[in-house]
C-alpha positions as CSV (number, residue, x, y, z in Angstrom):
1,M,-2.5,26.5,15.9
2,N,-1.6,24.3,13.0
3,N,-5.3,23.3,12.6
4,F,-6.3,27.0,12.6
5,I,-3.7,27.8,9.9
6,G,-4.9,24.8,7.9
7,K,-8.5,26.0,8.0
8,R,-7.6,29.5,7.0
9,I,-5.5,28.2,4.0
10,T,-8.3,25.9,2.9
11,K,-10.9,28.7,3.1
12,I,-8.6,30.9,0.9
13,L,-8.3,28.0,-1.6
14,F,-12.1,27.5,-1.6
15,L,-12.6,31.3,-2.3
16,S,-9.9,31.2,-5.0
17,F,-11.5,28.1,-6.5
18,G,-14.9,29.8,-6.7
19,V,-13.6,32.9,-8.3
20,L,-11.6,30.9,-10.9
21,M,-14.6,28.8,-11.9
22,L,-17.0,31.7,-12.5
23,P,-15.8,32.5,-16.0
24,F,-16.0,28.9,-17.1
25,T,-19.5,28.3,-15.8
26,A,-20.6,31.4,-17.6
27,T,-19.0,30.2,-20.8
28,A,-20.6,26.8,-20.4
29,A,-24.0,28.4,-20.3
30,E,-23.5,30.2,-23.6
31,K,-22.4,27.2,-25.7
32,M,-24.7,24.3,-26.2
33,L,-23.1,20.8,-26.2
34,D,-24.5,18.4,-28.8
35,P,-25.8,15.3,-26.9
36,G,-24.4,13.2,-29.8
37,D,-20.9,14.6,-29.4
38,Y,-19.3,11.9,-27.2
39,V,-15.9,13.7,-27.2
40,G,-17.5,16.9,-26.0
41,I,-19.5,14.9,-23.4
42,S,-16.2,13.3,-22.2
43,F,-14.7,16.8,-21.7
44,W,-17.7,18.0,-19.8
45,V,-18.0,14.9,-17.5
46,I,-14.3,15.1,-16.6
47,S,-14.5,18.9,-16.0
48,V,-17.3,18.3,-13.4
49,A,-15.4,15.3,-11.9
50,M,-12.3,17.4,-11.4
51,V,-14.4,20.1,-9.7
52,A,-16.0,17.6,-7.4
53,A,-12.6,16.0,-6.6
54,T,-11.1,19.4,-5.8
55,V,-13.8,20.2,-3.3
56,F,-13.5,16.8,-1.7
57,F,-9.7,16.8,-1.4
58,L,-9.8,20.3,0.1
59,M,-12.4,19.3,2.7
60,E,-10.4,16.2,3.6
61,A,-7.2,18.2,3.9
62,L,-8.8,19.7,7.1
63,R,-9.1,16.5,8.9
64,V,-6.1,14.3,7.9
65,P,-3.0,14.1,10.1
66,D,-0.8,17.2,9.8
67,K,2.0,15.5,7.8
68,W,-0.5,14.6,5.1
69,K,-2.1,18.0,4.7
70,T,0.5,19.4,2.2
71,S,0.1,16.3,0.0
72,M,-3.7,16.7,0.1
73,V,-3.6,20.4,-0.8
74,I,-1.1,19.7,-3.7
75,G,-3.5,17.0,-4.9
76,A,-6.4,19.4,-4.8
77,L,-4.3,21.8,-6.9
78,V,-3.8,19.1,-9.5
79,T,-7.5,18.5,-9.9
80,L,-8.2,22.3,-9.8
81,V,-5.8,23.1,-12.5
82,A,-7.1,20.2,-14.6
83,A,-10.8,21.3,-14.1
84,I,-10.0,24.9,-15.3
85,H,-8.2,23.5,-18.4
86,Y,-10.9,21.0,-19.1
87,F,-13.7,23.6,-19.2
88,Y,-11.6,25.6,-21.6
89,M,-10.6,22.6,-23.7
90,R,-14.2,21.5,-23.9
91,D,-15.2,24.9,-25.3
92,I,-12.4,24.7,-27.9
93,W,-13.6,21.3,-29.0
94,V,-17.3,22.3,-29.2
95,S,-16.4,25.6,-31.1
96,T,-13.8,24.3,-33.5
97,G,-13.8,20.5,-33.5
98,Q,-10.0,20.6,-33.1
99,T,-7.8,19.0,-30.6
100,P,-6.8,21.5,-27.9
101,T,-3.2,20.3,-27.9
102,V,-1.5,23.5,-26.6
103,F,-3.9,23.8,-23.6
104,R,-3.7,20.1,-22.8
105,Y,0.1,20.4,-22.6
106,V,-0.2,23.6,-20.5
107,D,-2.3,21.5,-18.1
108,W,0.2,18.6,-18.1
109,I,3.2,20.9,-17.6
110,I,1.7,22.1,-14.4
111,T,-0.1,19.1,-13.0
112,V,2.4,16.3,-13.8
113,P,5.3,18.0,-11.9
114,L,2.9,18.5,-9.0
115,Q,2.2,14.8,-9.1
116,M,6.0,14.1,-9.0
117,I,6.2,16.4,-6.0
118,E,3.7,14.1,-4.2
119,F,6.3,11.3,-4.3
120,Y,8.8,13.5,-2.7
121,F,6.4,14.8,0.0
122,I,5.1,11.5,1.1
123,L,8.6,10.2,1.6
124,A,9.7,13.4,3.3
125,A,7.0,12.9,5.8
126,V,8.8,9.9,7.3
127,A,12.5,10.2,6.3
128,V,15.2,12.7,5.2
129,V,14.9,12.9,1.5
130,S,17.4,14.4,-0.9
131,A,16.2,17.1,-3.3
132,G,17.8,15.0,-6.1
133,I,14.8,12.7,-6.1
134,F,12.5,15.5,-7.1
135,W,14.8,17.0,-9.7
136,R,15.4,13.6,-11.4
137,L,11.6,13.0,-11.5
138,L,11.1,16.5,-12.9
139,I,13.8,16.0,-15.6
140,G,12.1,12.8,-16.7
141,T,8.7,14.6,-16.7
142,L,9.9,17.5,-18.8
143,V,11.6,15.3,-21.4
144,M,8.4,13.2,-21.7
145,L,6.1,16.2,-22.1
146,L,8.4,18.3,-24.3
147,A,9.0,15.4,-26.7
148,G,5.3,14.5,-26.8
149,Y,4.3,18.1,-27.5
150,L,6.8,18.6,-30.3
151,G,5.7,15.3,-31.8
152,E,2.0,16.2,-31.6
153,T,2.4,19.6,-33.1
154,G,4.5,18.4,-36.0
155,T,7.6,20.3,-34.9
156,I,9.5,17.0,-35.0
157,N,8.7,13.7,-36.5
158,P,5.8,12.1,-34.5
159,W,7.8,8.8,-34.1
160,I,10.8,10.7,-32.7
161,G,8.6,12.5,-30.3
162,F,7.0,9.2,-29.2
163,I,10.3,7.4,-28.7
164,V,12.0,10.2,-26.8
165,G,8.8,10.7,-24.7
166,M,8.7,7.0,-23.8
167,G,12.4,7.4,-22.7
168,G,11.4,10.1,-20.3
169,W,8.6,8.0,-18.9
170,L,10.9,4.9,-18.5
171,Y,13.4,7.1,-16.6
172,I,10.6,8.1,-14.2
173,L,9.7,4.4,-13.7
174,Y,13.3,3.6,-13.0
175,E,13.5,6.2,-10.3
176,I,10.4,5.2,-8.5
177,F,11.0,1.4,-8.8
178,A,14.8,1.0,-8.6
179,G,16.2,4.4,-8.0
180,E,16.7,6.4,-4.8
181,A,13.0,7.0,-4.4
182,G,12.1,3.4,-4.7
183,K,14.8,2.2,-2.3
184,L,13.9,4.8,0.3
185,S,10.2,3.8,0.2
186,A,11.2,0.1,0.6
187,E,13.7,0.6,3.4
188,K,12.4,3.5,5.6
189,S,8.7,4.1,5.0
190,A,5.9,3.5,7.4
191,E,3.3,0.9,6.2
192,S,0.8,3.6,5.2
193,V,3.4,5.5,3.2
194,K,4.8,2.3,1.6
195,T,1.3,1.3,0.5
196,A,0.6,4.7,-1.0
197,F,3.9,4.9,-2.7
198,N,3.6,1.4,-4.2
199,T,0.0,2.1,-5.5
200,M,1.1,5.5,-6.9
201,K,4.0,4.0,-8.8
202,W,1.7,1.4,-10.3
203,I,-0.6,4.1,-11.4
204,V,2.3,5.8,-13.1
205,T,3.2,2.5,-14.7
206,I,-0.2,1.1,-15.8
207,G,-2.4,4.3,-15.8
208,W,0.2,6.4,-17.7
209,A,0.5,3.6,-20.3
210,I,-2.9,4.9,-21.6
211,Y,-1.2,8.1,-22.9
212,P,1.1,6.5,-25.4
213,L,-1.8,4.4,-26.5
214,G,-3.7,7.6,-27.2
215,Y,-0.7,9.1,-29.0
216,L,-0.4,5.9,-31.2
217,L,-4.1,6.0,-32.1
218,G,-4.1,9.7,-32.7
219,Y,-1.0,10.1,-34.8
220,L,0.8,6.9,-35.7
221,T,-1.8,4.6,-37.1
222,P,-3.4,4.6,-40.6
223,H,-6.8,5.4,-39.1
224,A,-5.6,8.1,-36.6
225,D,-8.3,10.6,-35.7
226,A,-8.7,13.4,-33.2
227,A,-11.9,12.0,-31.6
228,T,-10.1,8.8,-30.5
229,L,-7.1,10.8,-29.3
230,N,-9.1,13.1,-27.1
231,V,-11.3,10.4,-25.6
232,V,-8.3,8.3,-24.7
233,Y,-6.4,11.2,-23.2
234,N,-9.6,12.3,-21.2
235,I,-10.0,8.9,-19.7
236,A,-6.4,8.7,-18.8
237,D,-6.5,12.1,-17.0
238,L,-9.6,11.0,-15.1
239,I,-7.9,7.9,-13.8
240,N,-4.4,9.3,-13.3
241,K,-5.2,12.6,-11.7
242,I,-8.2,11.8,-9.4
243,G,-7.0,8.2,-8.7
244,F,-3.5,9.4,-7.9
245,V,-4.7,11.8,-5.2
246,A,-7.3,9.3,-4.0
247,V,-4.4,6.9,-3.1
248,I,-2.8,9.6,-0.9
249,W,-6.2,10.3,0.7
250,A,-6.7,6.6,1.5
251,A,-3.2,6.4,3.0
252,A,-3.8,9.5,5.2
253,N,-7.1,8.1,6.4
254,K,-5.5,4.7,7.2
255,Q,-2.9,6.3,9.4
256,A,-5.6,8.6,11.0
257,N,-7.7,5.6,11.9
258,K,-4.7,3.8,13.4
259,G,-3.9,7.0,15.4
């Protein structure tokens, strides 16, 4: 019964995915991308990579053990939302040459909390987890993103936005390393969950460090420029979105193979 429901849900997601992507593929055909525009090329490559990752994760959600299915579907939603935004951001860059700041942060305000939900769900698969873990991770996420957005748009001083945003990120790191989430993973998790959790928290540590680097290069250095900012952010999204979900997929497969 669960397998039947899972297949129906995945089919619905596939249909929704196809419908959502139609306007963007049509737009892509209308606007030519200059082969010498390496920033535009990076937007395009990552758009396609996110689409491919979404299809792959949805397919894999059908065959992983039941307790991993929700995490896989959430992961597919992360890459789906990112794909839609990347097609749109690519068009903005090609048409105007300007950084699509608003739409990038709309992407992040949806996908980053979904990634924080992943920490909660993989722990909930093996232990009783308090909702406080998710809410603390969400608060850290919102502080980080809101400060970054206000700094990038000039609403507040860019340095203030950078410092406050770093504070939100450090709060997230504390929760997943030394807070309740980190302790629960160390004490009560199965080996596959523990491996996934540890890898994910290092992605949030090392992979997410690329974002403040992009912010520094884009806003806080004497030679700051939009091209560098967008390329660094694009590379960071590729690593941190697809890589993050791939870790969950690998853990689910490891457990399935043992079963």
